[in-house]
C-alpha positions, 0 to 999 in steps of 0.5 A, spaced: 499 499 500 502 507 498 504 510 504 501 516 503 494 512 503 496 508 509 497 515 513 490 517 511 487 511 512 490 511 519 488 518 521 481 516 519 481 510 523 483 514 529 477 519 528 472 513 527 475 509 533 475 514 538 468 517 536 462 514 539 459 516 532 460 516 525 454 520 521 455 520 513 452 525 509 452 526 501 454 533 500 453 534 493 452 541 490 455 544 497 458 551 497 465 551 501 462 557 505 456 553 507 461 547 508 465 552 513 458 554 516 457 546 517 464 545 520 463 552 525 456 549 528 459 542 528 465 544 532 461 548 537 458 541 539 465 537 540 464 534 533 468 535 526 466 534 519 471 531 514 471 529 507 475 523 505 475 518 499 470 512 500 475 507 499 479 510 504 473 511 509 471 503 508 478 501 510 478 506 516 471 503 518 474 495 517 480 496 521 476 499 527 471 493 527 465 498 525 459 495 521 460 495 513 456 500 510 460 501 504 453 501 500 452 508 503 459 510 501 458 512 494 459 519 491 460 525 494 460 523 502 462 527 508 463 524 515 462 527 522 465 524 528 467 527 534 467 526 542 461 531 543 454 529 543 451 525 538 445 529 538 448 535 538 452 533 531 445 530 529 441 537 530 447 541 526 447 536 520 439 536 520 439 543 520 445 544 515 440 539 511 434 544 511 438 550 508 443 546 503 437 542 500 442 538 496 445 535 503 442 528 504 443 524 510 445 517 508 446 513 515 450 513 521 453 508 526 452 509 533 456 505 539 457 500 534 450 499 531 448 502 524 443 507 524 438 509 519 436 516 516 430 516 520 434 514 527 439 520 526 433 525 525 430 522 531 436 523 535 437 531 532 429 532 536 432 529 542 434 534 548 441 535 549 445 531 555 445 537 559 438 539 559 436 531 560 440 532 566 436 538 568 429 535 568 432 529 571 434 533 577 428 537 578 424 530 578 428 528 584 428 535 587 420 535 587 418 531 592 423 534 597 421 541 595 414 539 596 415 537 603 419 543 605 413 547 602 408 543 606 412 545 613 413 552 612 406 553 610 404 549 616 409 553 620 406 559 617 413 561 614 413 564 608 420 563 605 422 570 605 428 571 609 427 578 611 421 577 615 425 572 619 430 577 621 425 582 623 422 577 629 
């Protein structure tokens, strides 16, 4: 194998091996400024978008032991990987696909499993990890807050610190 090709495949291998996800999209007809905009949005969420020859990506995915998606690796293909949240990457790609109508999400790999365009769109509609954690925390805190509110009402406390100081 050509040493230059090996270097490229090894770099792609490192990217897909260190990322919990790979999103694949067809970017036919996308301009350079549009592509830069997508890359900026992805970078904010901890992801990156790369263009590589499909044959190189096939080899990198095979080396990483990931599922074979070579049937989808045709045409002008871009690959999104990252160490951020897959939901943030999916949202950025979905929003970009709405603006650049020629862009089409093809397929993805999430935690070693193949996901289709429909599942990627579902991921894009999910709230971020921080939003989900905030909701979970509010659910966990609700019983304690309700008990405290009931105790304060029974004791005639309003919860206003200034009224406590005056007494």
